[in-house]
GUVEX-927266 format. One line per field, with one value per residue (C-alpha): x, y, z. Coordinates in pm, whole numbers, plus 32768, in hexadecimal, padded with zeros to 4 digits. Example, Ala and Ser with C-alpha at 12.3 -4.5 7.8 and 13.67 -1.06 7.14 Angstrom:
! residues 2
xx = [84CE 8557] $
yy = [7E3E 7F96] $
zz = [830C 82CA] $
! end
This chain:
! residues 727
xx = [E8AB E90D E976 E830 E76F E84D E83A E6AA E661 E738 E6D0 E57A E62D E6D9 E5B4 E4EB E5F2 E711 E6CE E628 E4B2 E45A E2E8 E2D9 E1EF E211 E307 E2C4 E351 E343 E45D E3B3 E30E E467 E516 E42C E4BF E630 E682 E590 E613 E784 E783 E6A9 E798 E8EE E8B1 E7A5 E741 E7C6 E791 E656 E58B E4B4 E43A E32B E37D E26A E225 E2A3 E3E1 E45F E572 E605 E5FE E6C3 E7B9 E7F1 E820 E91A E9FC E9E2 EA6F E932 E8C6 E9A5 E9D1 E944 E80A E7D1 E7C7 E68F E5A5 E43F E4AE E42D E4E4 E58E E56A E3F4 E332 E2C8 E37A E33D E3A1 E385 E433 E51B E677 E6F5 E645 E4DA E431 E2C9 E244 E185 E0F3 DF99 DF9A DF00 DF50 E0C3 E0AC DFED E0BA E1E0 E0C7 E03C E1B9 E1F9 E0D2 E16C E2BA E212 E15E E26D E34E E223 E20A E368 E45D E5B2 E572 E544 E664 E663 E61D E4C4 E4E1 E5D4 E540 E47E E375 E37F E29E E30E E196 E12D E02C DF2A DF39 DE95 DD46 DD2C DC36 DD04 DDEA DD04 DC79 DDCD DDFC DCBB DD10 DD51 DE7E DF19 DEE7 DFAD E0F4 E23F E35F E2AF E2E2 E21E E2CB E1C5 E25B E189 E1BC E059 E05C DF5B DF5A DE84 DE68 DF0A DE56 DD50 DD8E DD96 DDDE DF23 DE74 DD5C DE4A DF07 DDE1 DD6D DEB8 DEAB DD56 DDB0 DED7 E000 E10A E13C E26D E273 E3A3 E30B E418 E593 E6AF E6BE E57D E573 E689 E5C1 E4B5 E569 E5D0 E4F4 E39C E417 E2C6 E206 E2B2 E276 E0E6 E0E7 E170 E092 DF7B DFAC DED9 DF76 DF15 DFC7 E0FE E136 E0F5 E209 E304 E2E2 E308 E487 E4DF E46B E31A E316 E3A9 E297 E181 E20B E246 E0EF E025 DECD DED9 DFCE E138 E1AE E2E4 E336 E350 E3FD E502 E52F E563 E64E E799 E730 E748 E66D E6E1 E6E4 E596 E53F E60A E56D E400 E473 E541 E457 E4BC E49F E5DA E6BA E79D E7D5 E66E E612 E72F E69D E520 E59B E652 E52D E456 E53F E52D E3CE E389 E24A E17B E155 E1FF E1B1 E293 E1CF E2FA E2C9 E359 E34D E2F1 E41E E504 E655 E5B3 E582 E3E7 E402 E28E E1F2 E09D E097 E1DF E178 E1E8 E296 E40D E527 E58F E6F7 E777 E6FD E787 E8DB E8B2 E85E E9A6 EA7F E9D5 E9F4 EB57 EB3A EC51 EBE5 EBFA EBB2 EA43 EA00 EB43 EB53 EC41 EDBD EE41 EF38 EE26 EDAF EC67 ECCA ED86 EC84 EB7B EC6F ECAC EB41 EADB EBED EB8E EA03 EA5A E94D E96C E975 E80D E74F E773 E729 E596 E614 E6D5 E58E E4DD E3D7 E286 E20C E09C DFE9 DF3F DE0D DD86 DCDD DB6E DA35 D910 D7BD D65C D5F9 D715 D768 D8D2 D8CC D87C D973 DA7B DA41 DA84 DBA9 DC4F DBE8 DCC7 DDF5 DDD6 DE4A DF4A E0B9 E16E E059 DFB8 E0E5 E122 DF98 DEF6 DD97 DD05 DB9B DB0C DA30 D993 DA42 D91B D831 D943 D954 DAA6 DA0C DA98 DBFF DBF9 DB72 DCA4 DDCA DD2A DD48 DE84 DED2 E008 DF95 DEF0 DD8E DC96 DB75 DA6B D94D DA33 DAAC D921 D8D2 D804 D806 D831 D855 D9A0 DABD DB3A DC8C DD57 DEDA E01D E00B DEC1 DECE DDB8 DD99 DC4E DC42 DB14 DA23 DB2E DB62 DC9D DD3E DD02 DDAB DEB9 DF00 DF04 DFED E0E5 E0B4 E0E0 E249 E2BB E3CB E46A E44E E480 E500 E3DF E2EA E16E E03B DF45 DDE3 DCC3 DB57 DA67 D8F0 D930 D85E D95F DA7C DA2A DA24 DB99 DC04 DCF8 DDCD DD87 DE3C DF37 DF88 DFB8 E091 E16B E190 E0F8 E087 DF53 DDE9 DCAB DB59 DA2E D8F9 D7D2 D7BF D6D3 D566 D58B D544 D407 D338 D422 D3DD D496 D5B2 D636 D627 D768 D74E D8AA D9A9 DA0A DA5C DB36 DBD3 DC18 DCBC DD96 DEEC DFBA DE73 DDD0 DC58 DB96 DA33 D9F9 D8A6 D911 D9C5 DAF2 DB2C DB35 DC2B DD06 DCF9 DD46 DE6F DEFE DEDF DF8D E0B5 E0BA E0D5 E254 E2B3 E34A E396 E26F E15E E029 DF23 DDE2 DC69 DB72 DA15 D921 D7CE D6A3 D5F1 D5ED D658 D625 D78A D72F D723 D8C1 D8DE D84F D968 DA77 DA05 DA20 DB76 DCB6 DCB1 DDF2 DD94 DC59 DD27 DE02 DCBA DC4C DD94 DDB1 DC67 DB3C DAE3 D9A3 D896 D792 D82F D75D D852 D838 D6D2 D623 D5B4 D6B6 D6CB D775 D6F5 D59D D529 D64C D671 D765 D71B D841 D7DB D892 D863 D6EF D648 D6D2 D5A4 D4B6 D594 D594 D421 D3FA D4C2 D403 D2BD D362 D3E0 D24F D21D D327 D421 D58F D5D5 D752 D782 D8DE D920 DA10 DAEA DBA0 DB48 DC7F DD52 DCAE DC9B DE15 DE6B DDB9 DE65 DFC5 DF7C DF17 E041 E135 E033 E083 E1E1 E1BA E19B E0B0 E045 DEE3 DE2C DD75 DC10 DC79 DCDD DB77 DAD4 DB7E DB50 DA4F D96A D98E D871 D76D D70A D784 D690 D75F D6A8 D72C D6AA D726 D6FF D790] $
yy = [AFDF B0BC B1CE B1D9 B1B7 B2F6 B3C3 B388 B3EB B50B B59C B5E4 B65F B75E B7C7 B7ED B864 B909 B982 BB14 BB0F BC7D BC24 BB2C BA57 B8DF B816 B6BF B573 B417 B379 B24E B1E9 B20E B143 B029 AFE8 B057 AEDC AE89 AF97 AF6C AE1D AE4E AF97 AEFC ADA9 AD41 AE66 AE40 AF67 AF5C AF01 B00F B033 B0F9 B141 B19A B30B B32B B276 B393 B3D4 B27E B280 B3CA B360 B22C B2EB B3C9 B2A8 B21B B360 B3D0 B4F3 B600 B641 B79B B71A B660 B79A B7FD B6F1 B782 B8D0 B986 B935 B815 B6B4 B63F B5CD B4A0 B406 B4CE B471 B5CD B6A5 B5CC B5D7 B466 B372 B342 B256 B279 B383 B319 B452 B3BA B260 B133 B1EA B1E3 B094 AFEC B0D5 AFA9 AEBD AF8D AFD9 AE7A AE55 AF6C AEB5 AD79 AE51 AEE4 ADA5 AD08 AE17 AEA6 AD88 AE0E AF5D B018 B09E B029 AEB7 AE8C AD06 AD25 AE07 AD89 AE79 AE9D AF46 AF73 AFAB B005 AF11 B02E B085 AF4B AFE4 B095 B013 B072 AF51 AE4A AEC9 AEB0 AD63 ACF2 AD63 AC0F ACB0 AD09 AB91 AAF2 ABCA AB62 AC24 ACD7 ACE5 AD81 ADA7 ADFA AEB2 ADEE AECD AE9D B020 B111 B2A3 B29E B126 AFC1 AEFE ADF4 ACA0 AB99 AC8D AC0C AAC4 AB41 AC17 AAD3 AA37 AB5D AB3E A9E1 A9F0 AAF3 AA19 AA83 A9BB AA10 AA0E AA23 AAF1 AAD1 AA7C AAC2 A9C3 A9CD A9BC A870 A7D4 A7EB A764 A615 A5E0 A50D A5AA A6BE A695 A6EB A836 A866 A816 A908 AA15 A9CC A9AD AAE2 AC31 AD43 AE30 AD40 AD22 AE86 AECC ADD1 AE59 AF86 AEAB AE35 ACDF AC3B ACD9 AC17 AADD AADE AB25 A9EB A911 A968 A950 A8AE A90B A814 A7E1 A72A A649 A606 A76E A7B2 A6A3 A72B A8A4 A83F A87C A9F9 AB31 AC3B ACF1 ABB1 AB85 ACBC ACA4 AB4C ABC6 ACE3 AC08 AC10 ABB8 ACFB AD7D AC4E AC75 AB02 AAB7 ABE5 AB75 AA06 AA9A AB57 AA49 A972 AA8F AAD0 A962 A982 A9FE A982 AA2F AB5E AB4A ABE1 ABDF AC24 ACA2 ACD1 AE0F AEF4 B066 B120 B011 B07E B1B2 B1FC B1E4 B0A2 AFFF B133 B160 B2BA B319 B307 B452 B4CD B532 B4DD B5EE B681 B5BF B47C B4E5 B50D B3B7 B316 B3B1 B30E B1AE B19E B227 B35A B43B B59D B6A7 B5A0 B57F B583 B4E0 B3AF B279 B2DC B2A0 B199 B0F1 AFA0 B00E B11C B010 AF27 B03F B0AF AF4E AF14 B05B B01D AEBE AEEA B033 B0D8 B246 B180 B0F4 B245 B2BF B431 B44F B566 B47E B39D B3B4 B487 B3F2 B4BA B51C B5D9 B719 B691 B543 B5F5 B586 B5F8 B607 B650 B65B B5F5 B585 B565 B57B B427 B38E B44A B3CF B26C B2ED B397 B26B B173 B261 B26D B118 B113 B223 B17A B298 B29F B14E B094 B163 B1BE B0F5 B113 B0AF B095 B012 AF28 B03E B034 AFF7 B0E4 B20B B1AD B0CE AFB8 B002 B034 AEEC AE33 AEB4 AEB1 AD93 AD86 AD46 AC23 AB79 AA34 A9DA A9A9 A8BB A964 A86C A93D A946 A7DA A780 A855 A929 AA9B ABD5 AD3B AD51 AC7D AC49 ABC8 ABB7 AB85 AC24 AD12 ADAA AF22 AF50 AEE1 AE90 AEC2 AE40 AF50 B00E B18E B1A5 B086 B149 B27C B1CC B0EF B243 B2C9 B1D3 B1B8 B32D B304 B1DF B2BF B31A B1D4 B0DC B1AE B18F B28F B24C B2EE B27A B2D5 B26E B2A1 B287 B2ED B475 B455 B357 B435 B4B9 B343 B330 B49B B44D B34A B450 B560 B465 B428 B5C0 B5E5 B4BA B585 B484 B4E5 B445 B49B B443 B458 B45F B417 B42D B572 B66F B5ED B51D B3EE B490 B36D B29F B377 B47A B38A B38D B4FB B5B4 B721 B777 B6F0 B826 B8BD B7AB B7D1 B944 B92C B801 B83F B796 B768 B81C B809 B817 B7E7 B801 B812 B7CD B67A B741 B80A B6BE B635 B758 B75A B5E7 B5F0 B737 B66E B542 B60A B6CF B599 B57A B6B0 B656 B7DD B8AE B79B B744 B630 B65F B639 B633 B635 B5A8 B56A B495 B5B8 B5D8 B748 B7C3 B7DC B8D9 B9DA B9A3 B941 BA95 BB42 BA90 BB1C BC72 BC5D BBA8 BA44 BA75 BBBB BB0D B9F0 BAD3 BB85 BA31 B9E0 BB0F BAF3 BB6C BC57 BD0E BC29 BD23 BE92 BFC1 C0DA C11C C159 C2BC C33E C264 C325 C283 C31B C340 C20E C10D BFDF BED4 BD56 BC8F BB31 B9DA B874 B7F0 B925 B9F7 B998 BA25 BB61 BB9F BB86 BC6F BD64 BD55 BD9E BEB8 BF43 BF64 C034 C122 C096 C01C BEF9 BE5E BD03 BCAB BB3E BAE1 B9BF B9B9 BA9D BA16 BAC3 BC15 BC28 BBEA BC93 BDD2 BDA8 BD9E BED6 BF81 BF2C BFAC C0E7 C11D C10E C22A C138 C174 C00E BFD8 BE93 BDBB BE18 BF90 BF71 BEC6 BFD5 C139 C247 C2DC C1C6 C16E C25F C150 C05B BEFD BDA9 BC65 BB1E B9A8 B853 B860 B920 BA8A] $
zz = [762C 7733 7683 75B5 76F1 7779 7633 7607 7777 7787 7634 76F2 782C 775C 76A1 77E1 78E1 7831 76FF 770E 7721 770C 76CE 780E 774C 779E 76A0 7725 76AA 7702 779E 7830 76FB 7648 7755 772A 759F 75CB 75AD 7492 73C5 7406 7393 726A 7204 7258 7202 711A 703C 6ECC 6DB7 6D15 6E67 6EDD 704B 70E6 7253 734C 737E 74FE 74A6 73B9 74A2 7490 7311 7318 7412 733E 71EF 72AB 7335 71C1 7139 7089 716B 71BB 7348 7342 72E6 741A 74D5 73E0 7452 7472 73ED 72CD 7199 7267 7292 72B1 73DE 7306 71EE 70A0 6F54 6EE6 6FF1 7094 6FEE 705A 6F4F 6FF9 6F06 6F9A 704A 7187 723F 723E 72E0 7236 70E1 70C5 7156 7020 6F35 6EFA 6EA8 6D7F 6D31 6D0A 6C2C 6B54 6B58 6ADC 69C2 694F 6950 688A 6788 6768 67DC 6864 67A6 68ED 6981 6ADD 6A68 6B41 6B16 6C24 6D2C 6E87 6EF2 706C 716C 72D7 7357 74CC 754D 7580 741D 73DC 7453 7321 7240 7116 7181 715E 6FF4 6F98 7017 6F94 6E2A 6D43 6CA1 6DD3 6E4E 6D11 6D77 6DBC 6E4A 6F2D 70AB 71CB 7302 743C 7561 7661 777F 780A 783D 7784 7791 78F2 7970 7961 784A 789D 78E9 77DC 76B5 764A 7603 752D 7476 7416 7398 72C2 7226 7206 716A 706F 6FEA 70DC 7166 72E5 7374 74FD 75A5 76F7 7801 781E 7816 79A5 79DE 78E7 799C 7ADB 7A40 79E5 7B2F 7C29 7C8A 7B89 7AB4 7BE5 7BF0 7A82 7AD3 7BC2 7AE1 79AE 7A83 7B2A 7AE9 7A24 7B32 7C4F 7B77 7B2A 7CA3 7D23 7C16 7D07 7E4E 7EF5 7EBB 8018 7FD0 7E90 7F20 800F 7EFE 7E3E 7F6D 801F 7ED8 7F2A 80A9 811E 80ED 7FDD 8039 7EEA 7E6E 7FA8 7F4F 7DEB 7E72 7F86 7EE0 7E64 7F08 7F13 7E05 7D26 7D6F 7CF7 7BCC 7B7A 7B8A 7A78 79A4 7872 770D 766F 7743 7722 760A 75C1 75A8 74F1 73F6 73DB 73BB 7286 71FA 7217 7175 705D 6FF1 6FB0 6E48 6DDD 6ED0 6FA9 70FA 725D 736A 74DE 758C 7703 7795 78C2 7864 78F8 7914 7980 7A2A 7B95 7B4E 7A71 7A6C 7B30 7A51 7ACC 7A16 78AE 783E 798D 79A9 7A69 7B58 7B1E 7C48 7BC0 7A72 7B2F 7BD5 7A89 79D5 7AEF 7AD2 7963 796B 78A7 78BC 7963 7849 773A 7758 75DE 7569 74A3 74CD 74C8 735D 73AA 74A1 745E 7427 7338 7268 7250 71EB 70D8 7057 705D 6FB2 6E9B 6E63 6E2A 6D53 6DF9 6D41 6BFA 6C6B 6C2E 6ACE 6A7C 69ED 6926 6825 67FF 6682 6669 65E9 64A2 64F7 63CA 6403 6366 62CD 61AE 6259 618C 629C 6230 62A9 6415 64D8 6649 66DD 6762 6611 6556 6673 65BC 648B 64CA 6568 644F 6376 646B 6454 62F9 6330 6338 6407 6512 652C 65C8 66EF 672D 6856 68D9 6A32 6AA6 6BE3 6B31 6A6A 6928 685C 68F2 68B3 6739 673F 6675 6536 65BA 6683 653F 6498 65AE 66A0 6808 68ED 6986 69FE 6958 6806 686C 67A7 66FF 674E 667C 6553 6579 6565 6462 6520 6490 657A 6516 65B6 658C 670A 66D4 6807 67C7 6820 6707 6764 677C 6868 69E0 6A79 6BEA 6CC0 6D4D 6E1E 6DDB 6ED6 6E12 6CA6 6D52 6DE8 6C93 6BE3 6CD2 6C9E 6B03 6B07 6BC0 6AF1 6A36 6B97 6C3B 6B07 69DE 68F2 6895 68A1 6844 6966 694A 6A54 6A21 6B2F 6B7D 6BE5 6D1B 6DAD 6D75 6EDA 6F54 6F0B 6F4D 702F 6F4A 6E2B 6F03 6F53 6DED 6DC6 6EEF 6E59 6D0C 6C53 6AF5 6A72 69D9 6AA4 69EF 6AA6 69F2 69DC 6AE0 6B44 6B3B 69FD 6AE5 6B86 6B3A 6C06 6D30 6DFA 6E65 6CE3 6CC1 6CDD 6D57 6E28 6D3B 6C62 6DB0 6DF6 6C9D 6CC3 6E25 6DEF 6DC8 6CAB 6BE3 6ADE 6ACA 6969 6919 678D 66F4 659B 64F7 644F 6594 6631 6530 6546 66C9 66E2 65EA 669B 67FE 6780 66F3 683F 691D 687D 6912 6A5C 6AB7 6A7E 6A19 6AC7 6AC5 6A32 6ACB 69AA 69FB 68E9 68C8 680F 6792 6626 6599 643C 63AE 628B 63A0 63B5 6240 61E4 6290 61CD 607D 6129 61CC 618E 623E 62D3 638A 63EE 6495 6557 65FB 6668 66F3 67A5 6854 6779 6661 65C5 6548 6509 64DF 64A4 64A8 635F 6357 632F 6482 655A 668B 67C4 690D 6869 67A1 67A1 688B 6882 68B5 691D 68F0 6905 687F 683A 688F 6765 6665 675D 6787 663A 661C 6755 666D 655C 662C 66C6 6572 652C 6658 6610 66D0 664B 6702 66B9 66F9 6760 6749 6881 682C 696E 6A98 6B37 6A36 6A16 6BA0 6BD0 6AA2 6B38 6C93 6BD1 6B18 6C36 6D02 6BD0 6BCA 6D41 6CFB 6BE1 6AC9 69B0 696B 6930 6983 6880 6917 68FA 6794 676B 6818 67CC 68BD 67EB 680C 6997 6A08 697B 6A60 6A75 6A8B 6ABE 6A5B 6A9E 6AF0 6C34 6DA7 6D59] $
! end
């Protein structure tokens, strides 16, 4: 515990005061926030954790996590010197950038906290569908989150806790670091009591870890309960302020509470010196090794419901500014670091050292790691079997069809595909029917940990969709929370890395509400999750429902989001090809990306596309669709075609393609040759163009696909872009 406190504190000190910083930009760090969880994480990692357990560590405790991984031999010493450095250890735990086994990224408060909940749901889903086929034996793993108390201000936390699926989970543990300080202030009074009730209402078992052994021993003495009552009733601000006082001031406050001297309290504290009184007041459960052990033992014995431990701590525990609300992100001065080094018994010159190899601590760590076979608990993803997704389903699409309607047909076909269907899992926030997943659900059923009775079917009531809920269902129907949708997609999208089983996750959502969960969407992409999200209806398709249901800015989000490829097909076969290609790409952990498909309820005449199939090979057209676009109307072979004089280029995407074709035909009657380029992915065209430009600047000769679509001789023609969205 002492070594973890030192390493986590010194790591931040080194980054700010000792490492060269030519730019002079603030590095920062959170020594106080790290110190408050040293005991909690030390006991967790060095005593309780087993292979298969997954842990989310609150953002500001990143140095504590890295210090522990270093002491466990899972992080090279030189990495400790790279904290908050480009290419080094991240300021907040990152599963994609940190080298020491981060399970869940936690940079955006609230999101990483609930990730283990949805991870546990994925664990249960895999167990019910694949048994013990998964490399990591998902049935054995606890999902744990160390959460800062101020994180519980985030609304997405309560969206997650209110989800019915999460209330039925087992082997889920939250440890709330209740240090009563947020970024700017001491948290309001009564908050802990309200939080307990909110967890209980949502089906969680609550374990309190409030006082340490020393205080509990005093409470058992005559008049001890009076002391407990005083501390319990003390406001957060007063308690925090007393932590900064000397022992005699604290004694005077306890004895003189209420305006007159309390003889019983005076008798209770009579045998304690000033330092002992101060130590008693600060003796909270979250810093008492024995009490933390007991609380964890109690929590890990509860397996039929999620558990939360409220661990009372002091921000800055063990440091000179312990309990001072002004020091949330402040740093120890060099002289204070020197004092801390001596008080913790760290030999000078060995500031970044682990325990001596033959020390009792080093032997304990070696035995524990060997016994639990930690290295063997993380299998190589490259060894996982690839799912064979076809390039085409052979679909025949004719007449007037919308891409949303076709989506349902494609999924119905996939439900009968033996190589794909077992791994395909869909998720919707209560919009499965209105996004056309009804046929798919009718075939594969809805996931539930228990076999649910269908009372409609039992009573002979005929319904269009057979809503069967069982452990074998392949659709997860969430409540109306877009945040929960993307957080669950994030965990389904890393199932191969966390649990050793590849899944093909697809989520559907009304496109306007992608914005509502943008933070969770970014979190999923940042975690390198691989999934497909389908926003439908989009654009002004829902104009009859008013402006709130129209999406006009989402294409820009799709283009800008890293790790995500945005598509907007116009025709049915385009959608089929794109969806299948995206499913294949989900399995590429090195170069693959997630996909965001924007669909519409606007019917489009499929013959506009089918006519091309008779003119050019299907495979060639498919390649162009998957590269981002192709010429749908091409006048180059027409007599009198002169770019720069009578030629225009219409670049159009999605539901607006038919209007562009009509416009091209009308312009032709006026002597204008308007080529129509159907842009299936502005994202692919744009980023491919950027890559080509970089190569050309380095002397390369590679052209981008859009440069091939519009050769140099045609680039003097004016360009018009059209989309059911804001430009």
